[in-house]
C-alpha positions, 0 to 999 in steps of 0.5 A: 859383716864384722869389722874384721871380715869387712877389712879382710874383704877390702884388703882382698879387693884392693889387692885384686884392683892393683892389677889393672887388667883384671876385667880384661882377664875375665873377658880373655878367660871366657874367650879362652874357655869358649875357643878351647872347647870349640877346638877340643870338640872339633874332630878333623877326619883328614888334614893333609898339606904339601908345602903349604904356608903356615898361615894358610894351614892355620886359616884352614884349621880355624875355618874347620873349627869355626873360630877366628885366629889372628896372626900377630903382625910380627909373629913371622918376622923372625921365621925364614920363608922355608921354615914357614912351609908345612907338610903333614898328614893327620887323620881323626885329629882334634882341631886343637891338637892339629893347631898345636902341632902346626905352630910347634913346628914353626916355634910359635905360640897361642895367646888370648887378648881382647877376646881374640886368639892370636898366634904370636912369638914366645916372648909376646906370649909370655907378656900375655898374662892373666890374674887368678885367685887361689884359696889355699887355706885348706892347704895351710890349715892346721889339721887335728892329727894324732901322729904315732908316738916315739918310744925311747929308753930312759938314760941309766941315771934317769930314775923315772919309770917306764919308757920316754914317750915323745910325740913328733911335731908335724908342721903344716905348710904356711902360705909363704911355704906354698909361695916358695914351692910355687916359685921354686918348682915352676919355671917362670919369670917370677918378679917380672912377667909372673908374680904372687901376692898373699892376701888373707890366705889367698894367693893372687897369681898374675902369670902366663896361662901355661904357668897358671895351669902348673900352679893349679896342678901343684896346689892340687898335688899339695891338697892330695898330700894332706 
């Protein structure tokens, strides 16, 4: 390993270690994938409730999907008793979609913490963040391209022969440009519950999970546009 490569690796490691919950993030990510896969693979034939409390509805969905869901103890403090009542009927629905429909009606959100799926408030869900690394060097790398030349007639006082030929300059986005696009186009509390740092062509993004999904989508769009 060269000195430069070793320095770059140490710099990246130092940046990652600056986020104290990176190990917990890995655990939460594994839990997230496992539980979401279970919710997505479970189809419920009939799901019907008549004025049932949301906690009972969520408990039933969790039982059918064979997972554990915990209500944050303060999640329902701001919800009126009448608003906690769920009446709905669904058929052939994935457990994940059913859960989303139910908690959307109450204004609650999902959050993964310490390997557990919680139902909580929007504010607390935003505080639940994960750290991910995105290699964007393929987006910012210079591509050998040959853009079509522009032909222009020379001024009358120019005695040179033939038209003027100019090759337009095409600038690839820099890493700073990518960060700016992320912060400008994705709605998040940048600088607060969401942060982006740059280390050796890679982005280290710490943000709520839904923001991470939008970041990944935007980067894929930038790759497709290359």
